C-alpha positions in Angstrom: 0.0 0.0 0.0 1.3 3.5 -0.9 1.9 5.4 2.3 2.8 8.8 1.1 2.3 11.0 -2.0 5.0 13.5 -3.1 3.4 16.3 -5.1 5.6 18.4 -7.4 4.9 21.2 -9.9 6.5 24.2 -11.7 9.9 22.6 -12.5 10.0 24.5 -15.8 12.9 22.4 -17.2 14.9 22.5 -14.0 16.5 19.0 -13.9 18.7 20.0 -11.0 15.8 20.8 -8.7 14.1 17.5 -9.8 17.2 15.6 -8.9 17.2 17.3 -5.4 13.6 16.2 -4.9 14.4 12.7 -5.9 17.3 12.6 -3.5 15.0 13.8 -0.7 12.4 11.1 -1.5 15.0 8.4 -1.3 15.5 9.3 2.4 11.8 9.0 3.3 10.8 5.6 4.5 7.8 3.6 3.2 6.1 3.2 -0.1 5.7 6.4 -2.0 4.1 7.7 -5.2 5.4 10.8 -7.1 2.9 13.0 -8.9 4.1 15.8 -11.1 1.2 18.3 -11.5 2.2 20.1 -14.6 4.4 23.1 -15.6 7.3 20.7 -16.4 8.2 23.2 -19.1 8.7 26.9 -19.4 10.3 29.5 -21.7 13.4 30.3 -19.6 15.6 27.2 -20.1 15.9 24.2 -22.4 13.5 21.6 -21.0 14.6 18.6 -23.0 16.8 17.0 -20.3 14.1 17.2 -17.7 11.5 15.7 -20.1 13.8 12.9 -21.0 14.3 12.1 -17.3 10.6 12.1 -16.6 9.9 9.8 -19.5 13.0 7.6 -18.9 13.6 7.6 -15.1 16.9 6.2 -13.9 16.9 3.1 -11.6 17.1 5.1 -8.4 14.2 7.4 -9.3 10.7 7.2 -7.9 8.8 6.9 -11.1 6.8 10.1 -11.8 3.1 10.2 -12.7 2.6 13.4 -14.7 -0.3 15.5 -15.9 -0.2 18.6 -18.0 -0.2 22.2 -16.7 -0.7 25.7 -18.0 2.6 25.9 -19.8 2.1 22.5 -21.5 -1.4 23.6 -22.6 0.0 26.8 -24.1 2.7 24.9 -26.0 0.3 22.2 -27.3 -2.2 24.9 -28.4 0.5 26.8 -30.3 1.8 23.5 -31.8 -1.6 22.5 -33.3 -2.6 19.9 -30.7 -5.7 21.8 -29.5 -7.5 22.2 -32.8 -7.7 25.8 -34.0 -6.6 27.1 -30.6 -3.4 29.0 -30.2 -1.4 30.2 -27.2 -3.4 33.4 -26.9 -3.3 33.6 -23.1 0.5 33.4 -23.2 0.6 36.1 -26.0 -1.6 38.4 -23.9 0.5 37.9 -20.8 4.0 37.7 -22.3 4.0 38.7 -25.9 5.2 37.0 -29.0 8.8 36.7 -27.8 7.8 34.5 -24.9 5.7 32.3 -27.2 8.8 31.8 -29.4 11.0 31.1 -26.4 8.6 28.4 -25.2 8.6 26.8 -28.7 12.4 26.8 -28.7 12.6 25.3 -25.2 11.0 22.0 -26.0 12.0 19.6 -28.9 9.1 18.6 -31.1 9.9 15.0 -30.3 8.4 15.5 -26.9 5.1 17.0 -28.0 3.3 13.7 -28.5 4.1 12.6 -25.0 2.9 15.9 -23.6 -0.3 15.6 -25.6 -0.9 12.1 -24.1 -1.0 13.4 -20.5 -4.2 13.5 -18.5 -5.9 16.7 -17.2 -5.8 15.3 -13.7 -6.0 12.3 -11.4 -8.6 11.2 -8.9 -7.1 9.0 -6.3 -9.2 7.8 -3.3 -11.3 10.9 -2.4 -8.7 13.3 -3.7 -8.4 15.3 -6.9 -4.9 16.1 -8.2 -5.0 18.8 -10.8 -2.7 21.6 -11.9 -5.3 24.4 -11.7 -8.8 23.1 -10.8 -11.6 21.0 -12.1 -12.8 24.1 -13.9 -9.7 25.0 -15.9 -6.0 24.2 -16.1 -5.2 27.9 -15.6 -7.5 28.4 -12.5 -5.4 29.9 -9.7 -6.7 28.8 -6.3 -5.1 30.5 -3.3 -5.9 31.4 0.3 -7.8 34.4 -0.9 -10.2 32.3 -3.1 -13.8 32.5 -1.8 -15.0 29.4 0.0 -17.9 28.9 -2.4 -15.4 28.8 -5.2 -13.5 26.1 -3.4 -16.7 24.1 -2.9 -17.6 24.4 -6.6 -14.2 23.1 -7.7 -14.4 20.2 -5.2 -18.0 19.3 -6.1 -17.2 19.2 -9.8 -14.8 16.3 -9.1 -16.9 14.8 -6.3 -13.9 14.7 -4.0 -13.2 15.9 -0.5 -9.6 16.9 -1.0 -8.2 18.9 -3.9 -4.4 19.3 -4.6 -3.7 22.3 -6.8 -0.5 23.9 -8.2 -1.3 26.8 -10.5 -1.0 29.6 -7.9 2.6 28.2 -7.1 1.8 28.9 -3.4 1.8 26.3 -0.6 -1.4 26.6 1.5 -3.8 24.5 3.4 -7.5 25.4 3.5 -10.1 23.4 5.5 -13.8 23.6 5.8 -15.5 21.6 8.6 -19.1 21.2 9.6 -20.5 23.6 7.0 -24.1 24.1 6.2 -25.2 25.6 2.9 -28.6 27.3 2.9 -30.4 28.0 -0.4 -33.7 29.2 -1.6 -35.5 26.8 -3.9 -38.4 27.7 -6.1 -40.6 25.0 -7.5 -44.3 24.4 -8.3 -45.2 24.5 -4.6 -43.6 27.9 -4.1 -40.4 29.1 -2.4 -38.8 27.0 0.3 -35.5 27.0 2.1 -33.1 24.1 1.8 -30.1 23.1 3.9 -27.3 20.9 3.0 -24.6 19.6 5.4 -21.2 19.7 3.8 -18.6 17.1 5.1 -15.0 18.2 5.7 -13.4 19.6 2.6 -9.7 20.5 2.1 -7.8 22.3 -0.7 -4.0 22.1 -0.6 -1.7 24.3 -2.7 1.4 22.1 -3.3 3.8 24.9 -4.3 6.2 25.0 -7.3 9.8 24.5 -8.1 11.8 23.6 -5.0 8.7 23.9 -2.9 6.8 20.7 -2.9 4.3 18.7 -0.7 4.3 15.4 1.0 0.9 13.9 1.9 0.5 10.9 4.2 -2.4 8.8 2.9 -3.1 6.9 6.1 -3.1 9.8 8.6 -4.4 12.5 6.2 -1.5 14.8 7.2 0.4 17.2 5.0 3.9 18.5 5.1 5.3 21.4 3.0 8.9 20.8 2.0 11.7 22.5 0.2 14.1 20.5 -2.0 17.4 19.9 -0.2 16.3 21.3 3.1 14.2 20.3 6.1 10.5 20.7 6.1 9.3 24.3 5.9 6.0 23.7 7.6 4.0 20.8 8.9 0.2 20.8 8.7 -2.2 18.8 10.9 0.6 17.4 13.1 2.6 15.8 10.4 6.2 15.6 11.7 
């Protein structure tokens, strides 16, 4: 049985950081699973070495399970893998030069593999997604309204959502909530109450900042590659 999940995102071609994380994980006892929640690529460095390592892990690596993120989505759109879509969001945010830099950062030989990746994973009662169940570019953070969190969790029918798009590490928990709503039907208006079980949204961080989740104890630890834990959550030591 898998005891712990390591959740990583935002490497953007940084093989050295990935190797540091793998080195950390070798020191952690028990059975582990490694999830890479997108943004493996970026425009600022050549990403081919990291992609090759993810596809062809060495014998000492914990084998990664990868999904695509916002940067992969922009590259695939610009490269014709999303129908008539182009990387318009990236053009608006960064301009044509950044689009060209992204195209140059990834060899075309890796595009088919990137296009084969899933949008997200659902494991146990947990959703693992780069952005959210709404969109790969959805940036959830501690300032996100609770009703938005509930919507993103409900779309996946999960009680825990791990997200990476904001790049922040955070832990948001809702307990013993009751949602009241006004319902109009043929008999008129009536109030309706719905009890919401405990819901959690966890921002896993990006780059050197990653997250360790203990499946059995439901505890979370925020880590930084090559260093001791930055912050424990829910008593996770």
